[in-house]
N, C-alpha and C positions, 0 to 999 in steps of 0.2 A: 646821460646823473643816477645817478645810482644809487634811488632811497633803499638798504638794506638795511635790515636791522640785526643787529648781530646777535645769537644766540644766546641766549640765558647760562649761563652756567649750573651745569644742576648736577647741584650739588648733593647729597647728605643731610638730609637731615631736614626741619624747617624752616623758613624763612624768619629770618629776625628783620628787617625793621616791614611795613608798609608800601606801598607801592606809591609818596605821595617823602618817604624814609625816617620818618620819622620816627615811626623804630616801639617797642614797650612801651604803655606809661606806665608811670608809679601806682602808687594806692592815691584816693581823693584824699588821704588827707596822711599827713605826717599821727602817730602812734598817742601824741605828748595835747592833740588837738580833741575837745571834747566830743567829735563828732564820732571817732573815730569809739572811747566808751559805749558799750554795750550796753541795756535797755534796763538789766541787769542790778553794774555798776555807778550807775545812773541813778536808781532807785536805792543801792545799799547808799551811797555819799546823799543825799534827802534820808534818811534815816540813819548815817551821822549827828548833821548839821543838827538835827534835829534833840539830840541821847549830847551832845555837844553844848547849845538850849538851857536846857535841863539843869546839869552838870555844873554846872555855875552857880546854884541855887541848892543845888541837891548835892554837895558835895558824897555821901554817903552809893552814888546813885554808878562811882566808879570802882563798888564790889559786885555790883551785877551786870553780867552780858546781855547782852545786846545781839537778838539776831534778824535772819531772814533767811524766809522760804516761801519756796515756792507756791505752797498749796497748804491744807488743814489736812492732818492727817485724820483718816477715821481706820482707827484698828481697834475691831471684836464690838465689848464695850461703849466706847461711845460710837455708834457708830448709829446708837438712831436711840440718844446725844438729841440729838442736833430735831430729830424729825420735820415740822415745815419753817421751824427758825433760817434768820436771813445762815451765813453760810461769815463765817465771822473772820474780822480786819488785822486777830491781834491776841493774842494770848500773855498769859504769866504760868511757870513756874514755878513757888520759890523752893526753896535752900534748903538740902538738907543732905544726913548725912556725907558731909562736909562741903558734896558740891553747890557753891554758890547761882547764887535768882536766876533767873531768865526769865527775860521780854523777847516776845518773840514777833512782828510782822509779816503775814503773808504777801504778800511781794501783785502776783494775777491778781485776789478778792479785791486790789488796792488798783488798781489798774483799771481793771473792768469799773471799778463808783466812776472812776476821777478822768476828767474830759481834755489836761491840761495836765501842763506843770507844775501852773505856780495850787493847779487846782494839790495834787493828783500833793503837793511838795505839804497846803495847809493840809491837808487828810492825812497822808502819813505823822502830820505835828501831835497835829489827835489821838488818832491812835495812839500814838508814845504815849502821850496823856495819859489819854484810859488811863493805860496796861502798865503806867508805876502810882497815878493814884492805890489802883489795884492793887500794887505790891505792895505800899508803903499805907494802904487802910484812910487813907486820902481823901475828898470828891479831886476831881479836877479843878476846877480854879482857885483851890491852895498853889493844888502842883504848879501850872500859871494858870497864874489873872487875867494873863489875854485869852486864857476857851472860850470858844466858841464865839467867841469878838467876827467877823470880816473887813 
């Protein structure tokens, strides 16, 4: 009996298939599936959900830009403003010189203070409500009657 294994063809380039003949595998999930969304995209979606909820009650919010930044910036004199205070979760830039008003939510500080997706969504909504209240000169309870409820 002759049990010789024929020599493997030694061609140029890497092997295209593994030893079981399965070949290279594709991505874990297609791009349209939420699993493929980055943390920043998921966070931006949480902010947008909160804004959409508030715009139904306050139509003037369509004239406000809502932004998500990674962390607050400290420049010059602002660096001494915080001192021993906690890092802010959001901020408001009023309209001036033809620019629209802006509400900013800082992603990393919010993520650090929340444990899960539900807690993060609730915290994002609280931050957005507080910043909108500051912008409109109202109390958070006026902006969203469910503010502070768990």
